[in-house]
N, C-alpha and C positions, 0 to 999 in steps of 0.2 A: 355655624359661625356665630360667635358672641358679639353683640353690639358694643360700641364704645360707651363706657360709663365714666363721665368726667368727675373729678374730685375737686380740683381747684385750678385757677389760672394764675400764672406768674408772668411777669414782664421783665425783660432785660433791655436796658438802653445802652447802646455802644456808640462811642464817638469814632470818628475816622482814625484808623490806625491803632486803636486800643481795644483789645478783646475784653469782654465782660462775661463772667460766669454766674449761673444761678443753680441752686440745688433743686433737683427733681426728686420728689419722694411720694410714693403711693402707699396707701395702707394695705395694698394687696401684694407687696413685694415688687418684683420686676414690673415695670410699668409701660404703658403706651403713652406717647406724647403727641399732641396735635400742635404743630408750630405754624403760626401765621405771621406773615410780613405784610404790613400795610401797603396799599397800592401807591400811596403818595410818597413813599420813602425809597432810598436807593437799595440796591441788592445787598444781601447779607451773606456771610459765610457762617456755617453752623458745624459744630463738632460736639459729640457726646463722649463722656469719659468719667474719670474720678475727679477728686477735688483739685487736681493739678492741671486739668484740661484747659487748653488755650487755643481758640480758633485762629487760623491763619488764612491768607489768601489762596492757599492750595487745598483748603477743605471744601466741603460741599456747599455750592452756592445756592441761595434761595432768591428768586427774582421778586420784584415788587408785586404785591397782590397774590402771592402764592400761599397755598396751605398744604402742608404735608403731614402725614401721620407716620410715626416711627415706633416700632416695638423695640424696647431696649433690653439689654442684658442686665443681670443683677449688678454687675460691676459699673454700669453706666448710671451714675447717680447725679451727674452735673451736665449742664448744657452750656457751652461757650459760644458767643456770637461776636462777629467782627463786622463793622459797617464799611461799605466801600465809599461812602461819602460822608455827609454831615451826620450829626447825631440821629440815631434811628432806634426805634423800639420794636422788639419782637415779642409776641405773646405765645406762651407755651401752656397748653391745658393738659394737666397731668391726670391720668386715669388708668383704666385697664380695659381689656377687650380689644376688638378690632375696629 
């Protein structure tokens, strides 16, 4: 098993009811993304896709204080987030490996 090799960290700040997208790009092609939601913020909905992706309340929820790692397909070059409450920031560390 190959360990995770981080390349850069991005942030996406979404207000209540408005999805925000950020471009994910790895120098190694299809990437792995570590997504972290701060413990002091409301839950967020996350969705991966192309440049048209927009998260909704029916997408994958991430609870406050959670950290998840996702292996993306080559077509998934953007991450969209939607906040369930006030303005909230999600951090995405792009890299490769597991």
